[in-house]
N, C-alpha and C positions, 0 to 999 in steps of 0.2 A: 604560602608554603604548604603542604600536604602535611596531615598528622605522621606519616611513615617518615618523610624526611626530617620532622622535628624530632621523633623517637631517634632516627639514626645520627642526628647531632648531639642529642643528649647524650646518649651512649658513649660516642667519640669523647666528647668532653669529661665524661667520668672516667673513661680508659686513660685519657692524657693526663688528668690531675692524678690519678693514682701512680702513673709512671712517672711523674715529677717529684711527688710527695717527698721520697728520699732524699732526692737533691737538695730541697727546702729544707730538708731536717740536718744536714751537714752541719758540724760544729767547727767550721773554719772562721777564723779572726785573725785581723790585721791591727797591730798597735805600733805606735810610732813615739819613740823617747831615746834616751841616752843610756849606754849599757852601765849599770851597776855592779851589783856584785857578780862574780863570776866563781865558779868551783870546777876543778878539774879533778876527775879520779883517776888513779894510777891503775895501773895492772894489777897491784899488788891487794886493792880493797876487797873485800870479802862481799859478796852478795851476786844475786843471779842478773848479770846482764849489766852491771853498773860499771865495770873495768872499761877505762878511758873514754867514758862518757863527760861530756862539758854541761854545765847546768849554769844559767845565769837569770838574772833579773833586769829589768829596766827601772828607770826613775819614775815610773809611771806603773798603775794597776794593769793588770792583764783582764781579759774578758774571760767567761766561763768560769771553770773550775780551777784555772791555771794560777798557779802561785809560782812555780820555777819552770822556764823553757829548756828543753832538752835538745842538744846535739849529740848525734851517736858517735862513737868512736871512729868510723870512716867518714865522717863529714870534715875533713880537713879543708875544704875550699870555704865551706861557710864558716868555719871557725876563724880562719884567716880574714875574712870580712868582720866578722864581729870583732875580733882583738884589734885591727886595724882601726875601728870604728872606736873602740874604747881608748885606745891609745892617742888617738887624734881629738877624742872629746867630741865626737861628732854624733848628730842625730841617726839612728836607724830606723828602718820600716822593718818590722818580723811578721811573718805570716807564720800560722801557726794552729794545731787543731788539738782537741781533746777528745777525739774518738778512740784514737789508738792507745791501749793501757801499755803502761812501761813495765818491764821483766819485773822489777822489784816491787810493784804493786802499790806504789805511792800514786794516789789519785789527784794529788794537786801537781803533778809534772806533767807537760803536755810538749808534744815532738813539735820542733821547727820545721817548718816546710819551705823557706826561703828567707833570706835577709838583704834588704837593700840599703846602700849607704852612699 
């Protein structure tokens, strides 16, 4: 292999690694457990963005900085899955991330992206 081709391949490898670096740093997690404590916030609660939000914990520890998992007020279908699993005492698999900040500034709350049960 010529030095020119080696340099081109090295440059391509560097560009590719830089392009994929943000993907490797994504803070997405998956945890499986049973639904524990749930907290529903009404439309009357004071606070920026907390109205209608459901917060919950599982019977196992979360990864990352997460202590509470959050469903937004319009996540009706996901909330139905969560409450169905809690009612039937079934195990759920929860997908969540800790990159997006909640509007009320709690750094221990993480948004749910999906629930399987």
